[in-house]
C-alpha positions as a Markdown table, in Angstrom:
| # | Residue | x | y | z |
|---|---|---|---|---|
| 1 | Unk | 24.9 | 37.1 | -63.9 |
| 2 | Unk | 28.7 | 37.4 | -64.0 |
| 3 | Unk | 29.9 | 37.9 | -67.5 |
| 4 | Unk | 32.9 | 35.5 | -67.8 |
| 5 | Unk | 34.0 | 37.2 | -71.0 |
| 6 | Unk | 34.0 | 40.6 | -69.3 |
| 7 | Unk | 36.0 | 39.9 | -66.1 |
| 8 | Unk | 38.4 | 42.7 | -67.0 |
| 9 | Unk | 35.5 | 45.2 | -67.4 |
| 10 | Unk | 36.0 | 48.6 | -65.9 |
| 11 | Unk | 34.7 | 50.0 | -62.6 |
| 12 | Unk | 32.5 | 53.1 | -63.0 |
| 13 | Unk | 33.3 | 55.9 | -60.6 |
| 14 | Unk | 30.3 | 58.2 | -60.1 |
| 15 | Unk | 30.2 | 61.8 | -59.0 |
| 16 | Unk | 27.0 | 61.1 | -57.2 |
| 17 | Unk | 26.6 | 60.6 | -53.4 |
| 18 | Unk | 23.9 | 58.0 | -53.9 |
| 19 | Unk | 24.3 | 54.2 | -53.9 |
| 20 | Unk | 24.8 | 53.0 | -57.5 |
| 21 | Unk | 21.5 | 51.5 | -58.7 |
| 22 | Unk | 21.0 | 48.1 | -60.2 |
| 23 | Unk | 22.4 | 48.1 | -63.8 |
| 24 | Unk | 20.5 | 49.4 | -66.8 |
| 25 | Unk | 21.2 | 49.2 | -70.5 |
| 26 | Unk | 22.1 | 52.8 | -70.9 |
| 27 | Unk | 25.4 | 54.3 | -69.7 |
| 28 | Unk | 26.3 | 57.7 | -68.1 |
| 29 | Unk | 29.0 | 59.7 | -69.9 |
| 30 | Unk | 29.7 | 61.7 | -66.7 |
| 31 | Unk | 31.3 | 58.6 | -65.1 |
| 32 | Unk | 35.0 | 57.8 | -65.1 |
| 33 | Unk | 36.2 | 54.2 | -65.6 |
| 34 | Unk | 38.9 | 52.3 | -63.8 |
| 35 | Unk | 39.4 | 48.7 | -62.7 |
| 36 | Unk | 39.0 | 47.6 | -59.0 |
| 37 | Unk | 38.9 | 44.3 | -57.4 |
| 38 | Unk | 38.6 | 44.2 | -53.6 |
| 39 | Unk | 38.3 | 41.9 | -50.6 |
| 40 | Unk | 34.8 | 41.5 | -49.2 |
| 41 | Unk | 34.4 | 40.6 | -45.5 |
| 42 | Unk | 31.0 | 39.5 | -44.2 |
| 43 | Unk | 29.5 | 37.3 | -41.6 |
| 44 | Unk | 29.7 | 34.5 | -44.2 |
| 45 | Unk | 33.5 | 34.8 | -44.5 |
| 46 | Unk | 36.0 | 36.5 | -46.8 |
| 47 | Unk | 35.9 | 36.6 | -50.6 |
| 48 | Unk | 36.9 | 38.6 | -53.7 |
| 49 | Unk | 34.5 | 41.0 | -55.2 |
| 50 | Unk | 34.7 | 43.0 | -58.4 |
| 51 | Unk | 33.5 | 46.6 | -57.9 |
| 52 | Unk | 31.6 | 47.8 | -61.0 |
| 53 | Unk | 30.3 | 51.1 | -59.8 |
| 54 | Unk | 31.3 | 53.3 | -56.9 |
| 55 | Unk | 30.4 | 56.7 | -55.5 |
| 56 | Unk | 31.0 | 58.6 | -52.3 |
| 57 | Unk | 27.9 | 57.0 | -50.8 |
| 58 | Unk | 28.1 | 53.4 | -52.0 |
| 59 | Unk | 29.0 | 50.8 | -54.6 |
| 60 | Unk | 27.8 | 48.0 | -56.8 |
| 61 | Unk | 29.8 | 44.9 | -57.0 |
| 62 | Unk | 29.9 | 41.3 | -58.4 |
| 63 | Unk | 29.9 | 38.8 | -55.5 |
| 64 | Unk | 29.7 | 35.0 | -55.1 |
| 65 | Unk | 28.1 | 34.5 | -51.7 |
| 66 | Unk | 24.4 | 34.6 | -50.7 |
| 67 | Unk | 24.2 | 38.0 | -48.9 |
| 68 | Unk | 20.9 | 39.6 | -48.2 |
| 69 | Unk | 19.6 | 43.1 | -47.9 |
| 70 | Unk | 20.5 | 44.5 | -44.5 |
| 71 | Unk | 23.7 | 42.4 | -44.1 |
| 72 | Unk | 26.8 | 44.3 | -42.8 |
| 73 | Unk | 29.9 | 44.3 | -45.0 |
| 74 | Unk | 33.5 | 45.5 | -45.0 |
| 75 | Unk | 35.3 | 46.1 | -48.3 |
| 76 | Unk | 39.1 | 46.4 | -48.4 |
| 77 | Unk | 40.6 | 48.1 | -51.5 |
| 78 | Unk | 44.2 | 47.8 | -52.8 |
| 79 | Unk | 44.8 | 51.1 | -51.2 |
| 80 | Unk | 44.5 | 49.2 | -47.9 |
| 81 | Unk | 41.5 | 51.4 | -47.0 |
| 82 | Unk | 38.6 | 49.5 | -45.4 |
| 83 | Unk | 35.0 | 50.8 | -45.9 |
| 84 | Unk | 32.0 | 49.6 | -43.9 |
| 85 | Unk | 28.4 | 49.5 | -45.1 |
| 86 | Unk | 25.2 | 47.5 | -45.6 |
| 87 | Unk | 23.6 | 45.8 | -48.5 |
| 88 | Unk | 20.6 | 47.8 | -49.8 |
| 89 | Unk | 19.7 | 45.8 | -52.9 |
| 90 | Unk | 20.5 | 42.4 | -54.4 |
| 91 | Unk | 20.4 | 40.9 | -57.9 |
| 92 | Unk | 21.9 | 37.5 | -59.0 |
| 93 | Unk | 25.6 | 37.9 | -58.3 |
| 94 | Unk | 25.3 | 41.6 | -57.8 |
| 95 | Unk | 24.9 | 43.8 | -54.7 |
| 96 | Unk | 24.4 | 47.5 | -53.9 |
| 97 | Unk | 26.1 | 48.7 | -50.7 |
| 98 | Unk | 25.4 | 52.0 | -48.8 |
| 99 | Unk | 28.6 | 53.1 | -47.0 |
| 100 | Unk | 28.2 | 54.0 | -43.3 |
| 101 | Unk | 29.7 | 57.4 | -44.1 |
| 102 | Unk | 30.8 | 59.2 | -47.3 |
| 103 | Unk | 34.3 | 58.2 | -48.5 |
| 104 | Unk | 37.2 | 60.2 | -50.0 |
| 105 | Unk | 37.3 | 58.4 | -53.3 |
| 106 | Unk | 40.8 | 59.6 | -54.2 |
| 107 | Unk | 42.1 | 58.1 | -50.9 |
| 108 | Unk | 40.1 | 54.9 | -51.2 |
| 109 | Unk | 40.8 | 54.2 | -54.9 |
| 110 | Unk | 44.5 | 55.3 | -55.2 |
| 111 | Unk | 46.7 | 52.2 | -55.2 |
| 112 | Unk | 49.9 | 52.4 | -53.0 |
| 113 | Unk | 53.1 | 52.9 | -54.8 |
| 114 | Unk | 54.9 | 49.5 | -55.1 |
| 115 | Unk | 58.3 | 49.2 | -53.5 |
| 116 | Unk | 61.4 | 49.4 | -55.7 |
| 117 | Unk | 61.6 | 46.1 | -57.7 |
| 118 | Unk | 58.1 | 45.1 | -56.8 |
| 119 | Unk | 54.7 | 45.3 | -58.6 |
| 120 | Unk | 51.4 | 46.1 | -57.0 |
| 121 | Unk | 49.7 | 42.8 | -55.9 |
| 122 | Unk | 46.2 | 41.7 | -56.8 |
| 123 | Unk | 44.0 | 41.4 | -53.7 |
| 124 | Unk | 44.8 | 38.1 | -51.8 |
| 125 | Unk | 42.2 | 36.3 | -49.6 |
| 126 | Unk | 43.2 | 34.2 | -46.7 |
| 127 | Unk | 42.2 | 30.5 | -47.0 |
| 128 | Unk | 43.3 | 27.2 | -45.4 |
| 129 | Unk | 43.1 | 24.5 | -48.1 |
| 130 | Unk | 45.3 | 21.4 | -48.7 |
| 131 | Unk | 47.3 | 21.2 | -52.0 |
| 132 | Unk | 50.1 | 19.3 | -53.7 |
| 133 | Unk | 53.3 | 20.9 | -55.1 |
| 134 | Unk | 55.4 | 19.4 | -57.8 |
| 135 | Unk | 59.0 | 20.6 | -58.5 |
| 136 | Unk | 60.6 | 18.5 | -61.2 |
| 137 | Unk | 60.0 | 14.9 | -60.2 |
| 138 | Unk | 59.5 | 15.7 | -56.5 |
| 139 | Unk | 56.0 | 15.9 | -55.0 |
| 140 | Unk | 55.1 | 17.2 | -51.5 |
| 141 | Unk | 52.0 | 18.0 | -49.5 |
| 142 | Unk | 51.3 | 21.7 | -49.0 |
| 143 | Unk | 48.6 | 24.0 | -47.7 |
| 144 | Unk | 47.4 | 27.3 | -49.2 |
| 145 | Unk | 47.5 | 30.2 | -46.8 |
| 146 | Unk | 46.2 | 32.9 | -49.2 |
| 147 | Unk | 45.4 | 33.2 | -52.9 |
| 148 | Unk | 44.7 | 35.7 | -55.7 |
| 149 | Unk | 44.4 | 35.7 | -59.4 |
| 150 | Unk | 48.2 | 36.0 | -59.7 |
| 151 | Unk | 49.7 | 33.9 | -57.0 |
| 152 | Unk | 49.5 | 32.2 | -53.6 |
| 153 | Unk | 51.3 | 31.8 | -50.3 |
| 154 | Unk | 51.8 | 28.1 | -49.5 |
| 155 | Unk | 53.0 | 26.3 | -46.4 |
| 156 | Unk | 55.1 | 23.1 | -46.8 |
| 157 | Unk | 58.0 | 21.3 | -45.2 |
| 158 | Unk | 60.7 | 21.9 | -47.8 |
| 159 | Unk | 60.3 | 25.2 | -49.7 |
| 160 | Unk | 61.9 | 25.2 | -53.1 |
| 161 | Unk | 64.5 | 27.7 | -54.2 |
| 162 | Unk | 63.6 | 31.2 | -55.4 |
| 163 | Unk | 63.2 | 31.0 | -59.2 |
| 164 | Unk | 62.3 | 27.3 | -59.3 |
| 165 | Unk | 59.5 | 26.3 | -61.6 |
| 166 | Unk | 56.7 | 24.5 | -59.8 |
| 167 | Unk | 53.2 | 23.1 | -60.4 |
| 168 | Unk | 50.5 | 23.5 | -57.7 |
| 169 | Unk | 47.5 | 21.2 | -57.7 |
| 170 | Unk | 44.5 | 22.4 | -55.7 |
| 171 | Unk | 41.1 | 20.7 | -55.6 |
| 172 | Unk | 38.5 | 22.7 | -57.5 |
| 173 | Unk | 41.0 | 24.8 | -59.5 |
| 174 | Unk | 42.9 | 24.2 | -62.7 |
| 175 | Unk | 46.5 | 23.0 | -62.4 |
| 176 | Unk | 48.6 | 26.1 | -61.6 |
| 177 | Unk | 52.1 | 26.3 | -63.1 |
| 178 | Unk | 54.3 | 29.1 | -61.7 |
| 179 | Unk | 57.6 | 29.9 | -60.0 |
| 180 | Unk | 58.8 | 30.5 | -56.5 |
| 181 | Unk | 59.1 | 34.3 | -55.9 |
| 182 | Unk | 60.2 | 34.1 | -52.2 |
| 183 | Unk | 60.7 | 31.5 | -49.5 |
| 184 | Unk | 61.0 | 31.3 | -45.7 |
| 185 | Unk | 61.4 | 28.4 | -43.2 |
| 186 | Unk | 58.1 | 26.7 | -43.9 |
| 187 | Unk | 56.4 | 28.8 | -46.6 |
| 188 | Unk | 56.9 | 30.2 | -50.0 |
| 189 | Unk | 55.3 | 32.7 | -52.4 |
| 190 | Unk | 54.2 | 31.3 | -55.8 |
| 191 | Unk | 53.6 | 33.5 | -58.8 |
| 192 | Unk | 51.3 | 31.9 | -61.4 |
| 193 | Unk | 52.4 | 31.9 | -65.0 |
| 194 | Unk | 48.9 | 32.9 | -66.1 |
| 195 | Unk | 46.2 | 34.8 | -64.2 |
| 196 | Unk | 43.3 | 32.8 | -62.9 |
| 197 | Unk | 40.0 | 33.9 | -64.3 |
| 198 | Unk | 38.3 | 36.2 | -61.7 |
| 199 | Unk | 35.1 | 34.1 | -61.7 |
| 200 | Unk | 37.0 | 30.8 | -61.2 |
| 201 | Unk | 39.0 | 32.1 | -58.2 |
| 202 | Unk | 36.1 | 34.1 | -56.8 |
| 203 | Unk | 33.7 | 31.2 | -56.7 |
| 204 | Unk | 36.4 | 28.9 | -55.4 |
| 205 | Unk | 37.3 | 31.2 | -52.5 |
| 206 | Unk | 33.6 | 31.7 | -51.6 |
| 207 | Unk | 33.0 | 28.0 | -51.5 |
| 208 | Unk | 35.9 | 27.4 | -49.2 |
| 209 | Unk | 35.5 | 30.3 | -46.9 |
| 210 | Unk | 31.8 | 29.9 | -45.9 |
| 211 | Unk | 31.8 | 30.0 | -42.1 |
| 212 | Unk | 35.4 | 31.0 | -41.9 |
| 213 | Unk | 35.7 | 34.0 | -39.5 |
| 214 | Unk | 36.3 | 37.2 | -41.5 |
| 215 | Unk | 37.0 | 39.8 | -38.8 |
| 216 | Unk | 33.7 | 41.5 | -39.5 |
| 217 | Unk | 32.5 | 43.4 | -36.5 |
| 218 | Unk | 29.4 | 45.5 | -36.0 |
């Protein structure tokens, strides 16, 4: 099961070419630890996953959808690299994936350098969910276009000014206080004051994206 207290646990990078096995109690001192969340695309839709173990030949990840052994997947990392593979084992909320070909781990796992004045963004998943935005005493209907642990893109008729404090209400999620980071004609980027728990946003995305096309192609 997903350990809510451990959602900041580290990803294990293995020097092996094999698919990471199902977890055991013992650890391997030859492994290097880093943190990697990624976007998982399957025939069921698009969701977040948390990569716990990765090698040149495959990975183990926490997921929230009901994938089965043999299902095709695509995993997009923060490096923008997309890796294809198939599920080769399943456990409750865990999967093992064999990549379609060996990967260059340095290329896949290296985050792009953020632009000047910007920070690297957490993976954002596209959704289409109604919401309500409050700015001071003013309320207006909105729709979420994408979401991550750290923020969201929203569509609305009257975007607030950059820097304005807002409160976003979304069915199924806690009330999200934040501020406007950017705005355009009919949309705005909201940065949350506090990170959403990975399990909360992961389960919420999975429940709303079942059946939503993910761009997965054989």
